[in-house]
N, C-alpha and C positions, 0 to 999 in steps of 0.2 A: 310632500313628496308622493310620488306615484310609483308603485312597484311594476317593473317590466322584466321580461326575460328575453334577452338578446339571442337571436339565432347565431350561434358561433360556427356551426358546421352541419352538414348533411351526411348521413351515413346510409348507404344503400343496404337494405335489409337482406337481400338474397332469397328470402322466402316471405310469404304473406304474414303480416301482423294480424293476429287474431283476438287481440284484446283492445278495449276502447281507450287506447293511449294516443297522445298527441303524434301525429304522423302526417306525411304529405305522400300522395299517390296510393296506388294499390286500390282496394275496394273499401268502402265504409264498413266499419264494425258497428252495426246499429244496436242501440240499447233496447228499443221497443218495437222493432219491426221496420222493414224498409219503407222510406219515404223519398223515393228518388224524384227530384224536381225536373219538370218538363218545360222546355223552351216555349214561351208563349207564341212566338212568331213561326217556329219551325216544327213544333210538335215533335221534338226529339229530345232524348235525355240529356241534361246538361253534363258537363265534364266534372268529375269529382277531383278537387284540388287537395283536400285534406280534412282532418279532424283534429279538434283541439279540446282538451280537457278544460272545463270552465272553472274548477275549483281554484287554481292559481290566479285566475283573472278576477273572479267575483267573490272569492271567500265562501262563506257559508251559503250564500244564495246560489252558488255554482256547484256545490258539493254533489258528486255523483252524476253530473251532467256533462254532455259533450256537444259541441257545435260542429256541423258538418258544412263545408264550404264548397260551392259549386259555381261554375260559369258555363254559358253556351260557348263552345269552342270547337274548332276544326279537328277532324281526324288528321293523322300524319300525311295522308295521300290527298288531302283537299285544302292546301294551304291558301287557295283563293277564297275560302270561306271565312268571313268575319262579320259579326253583327255588332255595329256600333253601340247598340243599346246595352251592351254589357257594362258600360260605365255608370249607368243610371240605377240607383236603388229601387226605382219604380218602373224599370223598363221590361220586366219579365224575362230577362236573360241572365240573371244571377240569383243566388239563394244562399242564405245561411239558415240552416234548420237545426234546431235545438231539440234534444231528447234527454230524459223524458219530460213530459208535460210542456212541450214546446207549442208554439202558435205560429203556423205557417199558412198563409192564405192561398198561395199559388197552387197550380195543378201538380200532383205527384202520382207516381205509380209504384206499386210494391215489388220493384225490381230488386233481386238479390245481387245482380252484377250489372255494370254499366261502364261507360267510358271513364277511363282513368288517365293519369299523367304518363307521358312517354318522353323518351330521350330524342336526340337529334336524328336518330336512325329509325325512330318509330317504335322502338321496344318498350313494353310497359316497365315502369319503374316505381319503386316505393322506397321512402326514406324516413328514418327517424332523425331527430335533430338534437344536437348538443345545445343546451340553453344556459345562459349565464345570468343570474338575477342581478338586476341594477335598480337603483332608485332614480327617478326622473323628476324634474320640477313640474309643478302643475301646468295645466294648459294655458297658454296665452293667446289672445286674439291677434289677428293681423295688426290691428291698430296699436295695441300695446307693444307688440313685437317691434314694429317699425319705429316706436318712440324711444327705444332703447339705444344707447350708444353702440356703435358698430361692434366693438370688441364683446360687449355683453350679449349682443344679439347673436353673434357667431358662436359663442360659448353655448348659449341656450340650444341653438340648432344642432350643434355637435352632440349635445347630451341626448336629444330625442331622435336623432337620425338613425337609419339602419333598419334592417329586417328584424322584427320582434313580435312577441306575443304579449299583449296587455301594454300598459304604459300610456303614452300621450301621442296623439297623431301629429305628424309633421306634414300638414297641407302645404302645397305650393301653388294652388289656384284658388285661394280664398278659403275661409272657414266653412267647409262644406259638410256640416254634420247632417245626417239623414233626418227627415221629419219623424215625429212620434217619440222623441227621446224622453228622458235623458238616456244617453248611450255610454257604454265603456268600450274603448278600443279592444278589439279581439286579436287583430292581425294587422300588421303593416308589412308589405312585401314589395320590393322592387323586382318585378318579374324578369327583367332582362338579365339578371345576375344570379339566377338559380340554375341547379344542375338538371333541369328538365325543361322541356318546351312549354312555354305558357305565353302565347301571343295575345297581349291585351292592349296593344297600341305601340306608338313609336318609342316613347320613354315613359312607361306607365308606372304608377305606384298604386297598389291595391290596398284598400282599407276595408276591413270587416269589423262590424260592431255587434255587441250583444247588449240587450236591455239589462238594467240593474237588477231586475227580479229574475234574470236568467230564463226568460221564456221566449224572446224574440231575437232575431238577428237581421242585420242589413249589410249590404256591401256597396261600395262604390269605387270607382277608379278615376284618378286624375291623370291626365296625360299631356305632355308638353309637345 
C-alpha cells in the first residue's frame, strides 16, 4: 500500500501564508533563498503554482524539505499565450525546485516575488488545502491494468483517481515516468477543476514528482 493525501477542499487564506506549509498560490516561502525558475524560451519568470511539504511524501528523506512547483503560464490579460512545452519534463517550461539541498539545473533568478495564481477575474489568490490520508494500491503498469477483469480495473482506477499529494499516479496516456528516477509522485492535479485559473491544455492532468532522496523534482502533463 502507498499512502496518499487526497485534496478534499481549498480554503482561500485572505492573507499571505508566511510559513513553509503546503499551499497553492500566493508567493513561495523559500527555505534557503529565492530560486525563481525562468522560462527557457521566453526568458520570463514561470508562474508559481504551489509548495508542498515533503515529509509526508518521503518520510525521513523529506523531513524539513519543501518542493516548489512552477509552470510557464499566461498572465490574465494575455490568454493567447500558451507554450506547449509545459507538458514536457525536459522542455524548459516547468520546474519542481526542492529546498534545502535541492538540485535544479535550469536557470533561476533570486526574485522575492513573481507571478502567482489568479482567479477568473485576474485577482491574485492563495489557498490552503484540506487533506484526507488514504492508502492506495501499488502502481500497476498499463499492461497489468489492462489484463485485469473490468470490475477490478475500475476499482483500481477509482482508488488512485483524483487530486492528491503523494500516492500512485493515474496516467491516461501511457506509463510516462520522467527519466532519471526512481521517482515518487508529489502531486496529481486535474487543473480544469480547481478554484484558480491554470490553463495547461484541453483536459490536462498535472503530475509532479520528487526523487526518493528528496533532492530533485520533475513535472509532466498529460492532455487528452
